[in-house]
N, C-alpha and C positions, 0 to 999 in steps of 0.2 A: 343628805345623810339619812340613814335609816337606823332607828333604835328598836331592838326587840325587847319587849317587856313581858315578863312571865304572867300567866293567868292564875297563879296561885294566890295572888293578893290583889286588892284593888289599888291601882296606881293612877294618879291623875296629874302627872307632871305637866307644867306649862312650858313646853319645849320651845326653843327659839325658832324663828321662821326658817323654813328650809329643812326642818327635821321632821321626818315621818315616823310616828310611833306605831308599831305593829305588835299586837298581842300574840304570843305564841303559846302552844300547849306544852307546858313544862314537863309533862310526863312522856312526851314523845320526842323523836328526833326532829330537829328543826327542818322544815320543808325546804327542798331544793330552791324554790323560788324566793326564799328569804335569806339565802346564804350570801347575798350581796350586802347585808347589813354591816355597818361599821361599829355598832355598839350592841352588846349582848348583856342585858341585865338578868342576873340570876337571883333566886331566893334560896338561901341555904339554911337548913335547920338540921342539926346545929351548925354553927359556923364551920365552914369547910377547912380541911387541913391543907388545901391547895389542890388536892387531887380532883375534886369536882370541877373547879374552874379550868384546870389544865385539860381535863378530858373533854369538856364541852368545847372549849376554844380549839384545842389541838386536833380533836377528831373531826370537827365539823367546819370550823371557820378560820383556822390559822392561815390558809392560803389567801384569805381575804383581808388579813390584818385586823380582825375584829378585836376591839378592846372590851373588856367586860367590867361591869359594876356588880359587886356581890353585896346583897342586902341580907343581913341576919336579923333574927327577931329581937325586939326590945327585951331587956331583962325582966320586965313585968309580964312578958308574954304578948303574943299577937303581933300586929303590924308595927314595924319600927317607926319611931318618931323621926321625922326628917327624911323619910325615904324619897318622897317626891322632890324635895329640895336638893338632895344629893344627886339624883338623876339629872335634874336641870343643870346644876353646877357642872357636873362632869361632861355632859353632852355639849354644853356651851364651850367649855375649855377645849374639848376634842375638836369641835367645829372650827376653832381658831388655831388649831395645830399644837396645843399645849399638852402637858401631862396632867394627871388627875389622881384623886384618892379613889381606890377601888373598893373600899369597905365602909360600911356604916357602923 
Protein backbone atom coordinates (compact mmCIF):
# COMPACT_ATOMS: atom_id res chain seq x y z
CA UNK A 1 0.00 0.00 0.00
CA UNK A 2 1.24 3.50 -0.84
CA UNK A 3 0.25 6.59 1.16
CA UNK A 4 0.90 10.06 -0.28
CA UNK A 5 1.77 12.69 2.37
CA UNK A 6 1.77 16.45 1.63
CA UNK A 7 5.00 18.46 1.83
CA UNK A 8 3.18 21.40 3.47
CA UNK A 9 3.84 20.12 6.97
CA UNK A 10 6.24 17.77 8.70
CA UNK A 11 4.60 14.39 9.18
CA UNK A 12 6.30 11.40 10.74
CA UNK A 13 3.70 8.67 11.03
CA UNK A 14 4.95 5.23 12.04
CA UNK A 15 3.03 3.35 9.38
CA UNK A 16 2.44 -0.39 9.55
CA UNK A 17 4.70 -2.76 7.64
CA UNK A 18 4.02 -2.94 3.94
CA UNK A 19 2.95 0.72 3.70
CA UNK A 20 5.19 3.04 1.68
CA UNK A 21 4.98 6.73 2.62
CA UNK A 22 5.69 9.08 -0.31
CA UNK A 23 5.87 12.87 0.16
CA UNK A 24 4.25 14.82 -2.69
CA UNK A 25 4.39 18.49 -3.73
CA UNK A 26 1.00 19.74 -2.59
CA UNK A 27 1.21 22.77 -4.91
CA UNK A 28 1.40 20.62 -8.05
CA UNK A 29 -0.52 17.81 -9.68
CA UNK A 30 0.32 14.39 -8.32
CA UNK A 31 2.92 12.82 -10.64
CA UNK A 32 1.69 9.98 -12.84
CA UNK A 33 4.08 7.54 -11.20
CA UNK A 34 2.34 8.14 -7.84
CA UNK A 35 -1.23 7.60 -9.06
CA UNK A 36 -1.09 4.00 -7.89
CA UNK A 37 -1.37 5.21 -4.28
CA UNK A 38 -4.24 3.90 -2.18
CA UNK A 39 -4.19 6.78 0.33
CA UNK A 40 -3.95 10.53 -0.28
CA UNK A 41 -3.38 12.74 2.77
CA UNK A 42 -4.26 16.41 2.20
CA UNK A 43 -3.62 19.52 4.29
CA UNK A 44 -6.52 21.94 4.09
CA UNK A 45 -6.46 25.53 5.33
CA UNK A 46 -9.19 26.40 6.17
CA UNK A 47 -11.13 23.17 6.50
CA UNK A 48 -12.45 22.26 3.05
CA UNK A 49 -16.08 22.40 2.08
CA UNK A 50 -15.62 19.05 0.35
CA UNK A 51 -14.67 20.58 -2.99
CA UNK A 52 -10.89 20.32 -2.46
CA UNK A 53 -11.07 16.65 -1.53
CA UNK A 54 -13.51 15.87 -4.36
CA UNK A 55 -11.29 17.65 -6.89
CA UNK A 56 -8.06 15.96 -5.81
CA UNK A 57 -9.52 12.50 -5.65
CA UNK A 58 -11.99 12.84 -8.52
CA UNK A 59 -9.60 14.49 -10.96
CA UNK A 60 -6.49 12.48 -10.28
CA UNK A 61 -7.08 9.30 -8.38
CA UNK A 62 -10.71 8.15 -8.54
CA UNK A 63 -10.01 5.35 -11.04
CA UNK A 64 -7.54 3.97 -8.52
CA UNK A 65 -9.95 3.99 -5.59
CA UNK A 66 -7.82 6.33 -3.48
CA UNK A 67 -9.12 7.14 -0.01
CA UNK A 68 -8.10 10.48 1.44
CA UNK A 69 -7.38 11.76 4.91
CA UNK A 70 -7.91 15.51 5.31
CA UNK A 71 -5.92 17.25 8.03
CA UNK A 72 -6.95 20.74 9.12
CA UNK A 73 -5.01 23.15 11.36
CA UNK A 74 -5.37 23.03 15.13
CA UNK A 75 -7.54 25.86 16.48
CA UNK A 76 -4.43 27.37 18.10
CA UNK A 77 -2.80 27.49 14.67
CA UNK A 78 -0.10 25.47 13.00
CA UNK A 79 0.38 21.74 12.85
CA UNK A 80 -2.64 19.83 14.16
CA UNK A 81 -2.26 17.70 17.25
CA UNK A 82 -2.65 14.03 16.50
CA UNK A 83 -2.03 14.26 12.74
CA UNK A 84 0.50 11.42 12.67
CA UNK A 85 -1.70 9.24 14.87
CA UNK A 86 -4.75 9.83 12.65
CA UNK A 87 -2.77 8.88 9.55
CA UNK A 88 -1.45 5.71 11.19
CA UNK A 89 -4.92 4.76 12.45
CA UNK A 90 -6.58 5.27 9.08
CA UNK A 91 -3.88 3.61 6.99
CA UNK A 92 -3.93 0.61 9.34
CA UNK A 93 -7.72 0.35 9.04
CA UNK A 94 -7.55 0.71 5.24
CA UNK A 95 -4.87 -1.97 5.01
CA UNK A 96 -7.23 -4.35 6.81
CA UNK A 97 -10.16 -3.45 4.51
CA UNK A 98 -12.13 -1.29 6.95
CA UNK A 99 -13.58 2.24 6.92
CA UNK A 100 -11.98 5.26 8.57
CA UNK A 101 -12.38 8.82 9.84
CA UNK A 102 -11.20 11.22 7.16
CA UNK A 103 -10.82 14.43 9.14
CA UNK A 104 -8.86 15.52 12.18
